[in-house]
A tleap script that builds the chain and sets N, CA, C and O, in Angstrom:
source leaprc.protein.ff14SB
mol = sequence {
  NMET LYS LYS TRP ILE LYS SER GLY LEU ILE
  TRP GLY MET ILE MET PHE ILE ILE MET THR
  PHE ILE TYR PRO TYR PHE ASN ASP GLU GLU
  ILE THR THR LYS LYS VAL LEU ILE GLY PHE
  ILE LEU TRP THR ILE GLY GLY ILE LEU PHE
  GLY LEU THR LEU LYS ARG ASN TYR LYS CGLU
}
set mol.1.N position { -4.779 16.071 3.168 }
set mol.1.CA position { -3.270 16.126 3.197 }
set mol.1.C position { -2.770 16.897 1.650 }
set mol.1.O position { -3.196 16.707 0.510 }
set mol.2.N position { -1.852 17.691 2.089 }
set mol.2.CA position { -1.603 18.737 0.918 }
set mol.2.C position { -0.845 17.710 -0.426 }
set mol.2.O position { -0.285 16.637 -0.198 }
set mol.3.N position { -0.957 18.188 -1.491 }
set mol.3.CA position { -0.255 17.411 -2.345 }
set mol.3.C position { 0.971 17.133 -2.352 }
set mol.3.O position { 1.207 15.971 -2.020 }
set mol.4.N position { 1.887 17.789 -2.616 }
set mol.4.CA position { 3.247 17.860 -1.887 }
set mol.4.C position { 3.934 16.765 -1.108 }
set mol.4.O position { 4.917 16.066 -1.355 }
set mol.5.N position { 2.931 16.857 0.119 }
set mol.5.CA position { 3.129 15.605 1.207 }
set mol.5.C position { 3.156 14.397 0.546 }
set mol.5.O position { 4.136 13.660 0.431 }
set mol.6.N position { 1.968 14.207 0.085 }
set mol.6.CA position { 1.275 13.280 -0.364 }
set mol.6.C position { 2.316 12.304 -1.437 }
set mol.6.O position { 2.521 11.090 -1.474 }
set mol.7.N position { 2.815 13.392 -2.220 }
set mol.7.CA position { 3.824 12.764 -3.207 }
set mol.7.C position { 5.174 12.237 -2.892 }
set mol.7.O position { 5.754 11.223 -3.281 }
set mol.8.N position { 5.630 13.487 -1.835 }
set mol.8.CA position { 6.709 12.800 -1.112 }
set mol.8.C position { 6.898 11.534 -0.071 }
set mol.8.O position { 7.920 10.886 0.156 }
set mol.9.N position { 5.561 11.395 0.495 }
set mol.9.CA position { 5.593 10.049 1.032 }
set mol.9.C position { 5.399 9.031 0.024 }
set mol.9.O position { 6.000 7.965 -0.112 }
set mol.10.N position { 4.427 9.552 -0.686 }
set mol.10.CA position { 4.777 7.987 -1.802 }
set mol.10.C position { 6.116 7.452 -2.566 }
set mol.10.O position { 6.628 6.332 -2.559 }
set mol.11.N position { 6.530 8.752 -3.279 }
set mol.11.CA position { 8.259 8.490 -3.587 }
set mol.11.C position { 8.499 7.892 -2.379 }
set mol.11.O position { 7.764 6.918 -2.215 }
set mol.12.N position { 9.284 8.114 -1.428 }
set mol.12.CA position { 9.463 7.316 0.074 }
set mol.12.C position { 9.120 5.896 0.402 }
set mol.12.O position { 9.797 4.974 0.856 }
set mol.13.N position { 8.009 5.984 0.081 }
set mol.13.CA position { 7.780 4.486 -0.044 }
set mol.13.C position { 8.186 3.629 -0.908 }
set mol.13.O position { 8.781 2.566 -0.732 }
set mol.14.N position { 7.738 4.288 -2.135 }
set mol.14.CA position { 8.194 3.140 -3.276 }
set mol.14.C position { 10.070 2.918 -3.205 }
set mol.14.O position { 10.548 1.894 -3.693 }
set mol.15.N position { 10.815 3.781 -2.680 }
set mol.15.CA position { 12.285 3.892 -2.603 }
set mol.15.C position { 12.254 3.166 -1.199 }
set mol.15.O position { 13.349 2.607 -1.145 }
set mol.16.N position { 11.609 2.905 -0.112 }
set mol.16.CA position { 11.545 2.034 0.928 }
set mol.16.C position { 11.838 0.704 0.471 }
set mol.16.O position { 12.850 0.034 0.676 }
set mol.17.N position { 10.408 0.313 -0.427 }
set mol.17.CA position { 10.635 -0.913 -0.740 }
set mol.17.C position { 11.531 -1.677 -1.731 }
set mol.17.O position { 11.780 -2.876 -1.606 }
set mol.18.N position { 12.091 -0.745 -2.920 }
set mol.18.CA position { 12.432 -0.857 -3.639 }
set mol.18.C position { 14.409 -1.280 -2.687 }
set mol.18.O position { 15.152 -2.227 -2.942 }
set mol.19.N position { 14.565 -0.467 -1.954 }
set mol.19.CA position { 15.928 -0.460 -1.411 }
set mol.19.C position { 16.301 -1.341 -0.122 }
set mol.19.O position { 17.377 -1.889 0.117 }
set mol.20.N position { 15.167 -1.332 0.617 }
set mol.20.CA position { 15.341 -2.162 1.471 }
set mol.20.C position { 14.650 -3.815 1.710 }
set mol.20.O position { 14.886 -4.526 2.686 }
set mol.21.N position { 13.853 -4.132 0.668 }
set mol.21.CA position { 13.452 -5.611 0.250 }
set mol.21.C position { 14.046 -6.344 -1.405 }
set mol.21.O position { 14.591 -7.407 -1.699 }
set mol.22.N position { 13.712 -5.449 -1.989 }
set mol.22.CA position { 13.981 -5.867 -3.689 }
set mol.22.C position { 15.391 -5.561 -3.832 }
set mol.22.O position { 15.806 -6.720 -3.819 }
set mol.23.N position { 16.131 -5.052 -3.923 }
set mol.23.CA position { 17.549 -4.812 -4.197 }
set mol.23.C position { 18.377 -5.496 -3.020 }
set mol.23.O position { 19.361 -6.023 -3.538 }
set mol.24.N position { 18.373 -5.660 -1.899 }
set mol.24.CA position { 18.870 -6.559 -1.199 }
set mol.24.C position { 18.764 -7.978 -1.627 }
set mol.24.O position { 19.766 -8.663 -1.834 }
set mol.25.N position { 17.098 -8.581 -1.809 }
set mol.25.CA position { 17.259 -9.824 -2.403 }
set mol.25.C position { 18.345 -10.026 -3.397 }
set mol.25.O position { 19.178 -10.931 -3.442 }
set mol.26.N position { 18.185 -9.057 -4.146 }
set mol.26.CA position { 19.011 -9.715 -5.640 }
set mol.26.C position { 20.450 -9.842 -5.349 }
set mol.26.O position { 21.247 -10.601 -5.900 }
set mol.27.N position { 20.633 -9.139 -4.567 }
set mol.27.CA position { 22.153 -8.846 -4.422 }
set mol.27.C position { 22.627 -9.933 -2.910 }
set mol.27.O position { 23.763 -9.925 -2.438 }
set mol.28.N position { 21.626 -10.680 -2.435 }
set mol.28.CA position { 21.757 -11.860 -1.735 }
set mol.28.C position { 22.740 -11.607 -0.223 }
set mol.28.O position { 23.730 -12.137 0.281 }
set mol.29.N position { 21.566 -10.192 0.201 }
set mol.29.CA position { 21.977 -9.689 1.197 }
set mol.29.C position { 20.891 -9.989 2.341 }
set mol.29.O position { 19.746 -10.148 1.917 }
set mol.30.N position { 21.015 -10.056 3.258 }
set mol.30.CA position { 20.110 -10.289 4.491 }
set mol.30.C position { 19.192 -9.492 4.698 }
set mol.30.O position { 19.418 -8.434 4.110 }
set mol.31.N position { 18.526 -9.488 5.094 }
set mol.31.CA position { 17.576 -8.509 5.334 }
set mol.31.C position { 16.671 -8.729 7.062 }
set mol.31.O position { 15.897 -9.634 7.373 }
set mol.32.N position { 17.098 -7.648 7.837 }
set mol.32.CA position { 17.163 -7.426 9.045 }
set mol.32.C position { 15.720 -6.537 9.769 }
set mol.32.O position { 15.180 -5.700 9.046 }
set mol.33.N position { 15.222 -6.744 11.028 }
set mol.33.CA position { 14.638 -5.927 11.353 }
set mol.33.C position { 14.979 -4.531 11.642 }
set mol.33.O position { 14.242 -3.545 11.649 }
set mol.34.N position { 16.271 -4.636 11.887 }
set mol.34.CA position { 17.404 -3.311 12.039 }
set mol.34.C position { 17.739 -2.457 11.178 }
set mol.34.O position { 18.179 -1.342 11.455 }
set mol.35.N position { 17.480 -3.111 9.514 }
set mol.35.CA position { 17.821 -2.718 8.465 }
set mol.35.C position { 16.050 -1.725 7.792 }
set mol.35.O position { 15.798 -0.742 7.094 }
set mol.36.N position { 15.346 -2.676 8.486 }
set mol.36.CA position { 13.748 -2.559 7.896 }
set mol.36.C position { 13.527 -0.831 8.692 }
set mol.36.O position { 13.482 0.279 8.162 }
set mol.37.N position { 13.431 -1.244 10.109 }
set mol.37.CA position { 13.486 0.141 10.875 }
set mol.37.C position { 14.258 1.046 10.386 }
set mol.37.O position { 13.573 1.979 9.966 }
set mol.38.N position { 15.545 1.239 10.219 }
set mol.38.CA position { 16.523 2.654 9.724 }
set mol.38.C position { 15.860 2.968 8.539 }
set mol.38.O position { 15.691 4.167 8.316 }
set mol.39.N position { 15.341 1.948 7.523 }
set mol.39.CA position { 15.064 2.220 6.101 }
set mol.39.C position { 13.741 2.924 5.846 }
set mol.39.O position { 13.522 3.602 4.842 }
set mol.40.N position { 12.784 2.688 6.934 }
set mol.40.CA position { 11.602 3.469 6.912 }
set mol.40.C position { 11.538 4.790 7.952 }
set mol.40.O position { 10.727 5.711 7.851 }
set mol.41.N position { 12.546 4.669 8.935 }
set mol.41.CA position { 12.849 6.474 8.541 }
set mol.41.C position { 13.482 7.279 8.047 }
set mol.41.O position { 13.171 8.437 7.765 }
set mol.42.N position { 14.927 6.454 7.819 }
set mol.42.CA position { 15.465 7.254 6.164 }
set mol.42.C position { 14.271 7.616 4.981 }
set mol.42.O position { 14.027 8.811 4.810 }
set mol.43.N position { 13.831 7.021 4.500 }
set mol.43.CA position { 13.078 7.413 3.314 }
set mol.43.C position { 11.750 7.932 3.436 }
set mol.43.O position { 11.114 8.482 2.537 }
set mol.44.N position { 11.247 7.647 5.013 }
set mol.44.CA position { 9.834 8.528 5.730 }
set mol.44.C position { 10.665 10.223 5.521 }
set mol.44.O position { 10.302 11.131 4.773 }
set mol.45.N position { 11.562 10.204 6.237 }
set mol.45.CA position { 12.198 11.940 6.032 }
set mol.45.C position { 12.779 12.104 4.468 }
set mol.45.O position { 12.932 13.269 4.102 }
set mol.46.N position { 13.062 11.215 3.665 }
set mol.46.CA position { 13.941 11.431 2.502 }
set mol.46.C position { 12.638 12.166 1.733 }
set mol.46.O position { 12.545 13.319 1.312 }
set mol.47.N position { 11.544 10.920 1.707 }
set mol.47.CA position { 10.439 11.401 1.180 }
set mol.47.C position { 9.599 12.499 1.199 }
set mol.47.O position { 9.118 13.077 0.225 }
set mol.48.N position { 9.399 12.846 2.833 }
set mol.48.CA position { 9.102 14.545 2.989 }
set mol.48.C position { 10.511 15.415 2.661 }
set mol.48.O position { 10.081 16.426 3.216 }
set mol.49.N position { 11.030 15.576 2.483 }
set mol.49.CA position { 12.401 16.320 1.886 }
set mol.49.C position { 11.874 16.525 0.041 }
set mol.49.O position { 11.665 17.587 -0.546 }
set mol.50.N position { 11.787 15.227 -0.463 }
set mol.50.CA position { 11.619 15.263 -2.109 }
set mol.50.C position { 10.307 16.165 -2.175 }
set mol.50.O position { 10.186 17.014 -3.058 }
set mol.51.N position { 9.373 15.957 -1.250 }
set mol.51.CA position { 8.016 16.642 -1.564 }
set mol.51.C position { 8.340 18.178 -1.321 }
set mol.51.O position { 7.897 19.075 -2.039 }
set mol.52.N position { 9.140 18.368 -0.256 }
set mol.52.CA position { 9.369 19.715 -0.154 }
set mol.52.C position { 9.561 20.302 -1.286 }
set mol.52.O position { 8.792 21.114 -1.801 }
set mol.53.N position { 10.854 19.825 -1.835 }
set mol.53.CA position { 11.673 19.753 -2.861 }
set mol.53.C position { 10.496 19.985 -4.229 }
set mol.53.O position { 10.777 20.924 -4.974 }
set mol.54.N position { 9.530 19.373 -4.487 }
set mol.54.CA position { 8.680 19.751 -5.525 }
set mol.54.C position { 7.714 20.937 -5.091 }
set mol.54.O position { 7.199 21.626 -5.972 }
set mol.55.N position { 7.471 21.176 -3.807 }
set mol.55.CA position { 6.667 22.095 -3.574 }
set mol.55.C position { 7.018 23.585 -4.067 }
set mol.55.O position { 6.345 24.440 -4.644 }
set mol.56.N position { 8.400 23.548 -3.585 }
set mol.56.CA position { 9.325 24.816 -3.822 }
set mol.56.C position { 9.363 24.999 -5.238 }
set mol.56.O position { 8.992 26.080 -5.695 }
set mol.57.N position { 9.801 23.996 -6.069 }
set mol.57.CA position { 10.403 24.273 -7.829 }
set mol.57.C position { 9.194 24.371 -8.767 }
set mol.57.O position { 9.101 24.799 -9.917 }
set mol.58.N position { 8.025 23.683 -7.666 }
set mol.58.CA position { 6.687 23.700 -8.775 }
set mol.58.C position { 5.301 24.833 -8.237 }
set mol.58.O position { 4.160 25.020 -8.659 }
set mol.59.N position { 6.169 25.451 -7.035 }
set mol.59.CA position { 4.999 26.120 -6.552 }
set mol.59.C position { 3.307 26.326 -6.424 }
set mol.59.O position { 2.527 27.241 -6.685 }
set mol.60.N position { 3.179 24.775 -5.803 }
set mol.60.CA position { 1.791 24.267 -6.046 }
set mol.60.C position { 0.839 25.640 -5.849 }
set mol.60.O position { -0.383 25.568 -5.984 }
savepdb mol mol.pdb
quit
């Protein structure tokens, strides 16, 4: 697996956990299956885009 994809997916996974579970927990928001699925899709795409940005900026 290319380094930029791996870095992006790791970043996306961390953001997914923080924004889907930790942030709502501390704000007394409900965590639903729908929010988890939407968050997973969005943060996976966001992670790949973040990795692509790293690739373009740092020229692996």
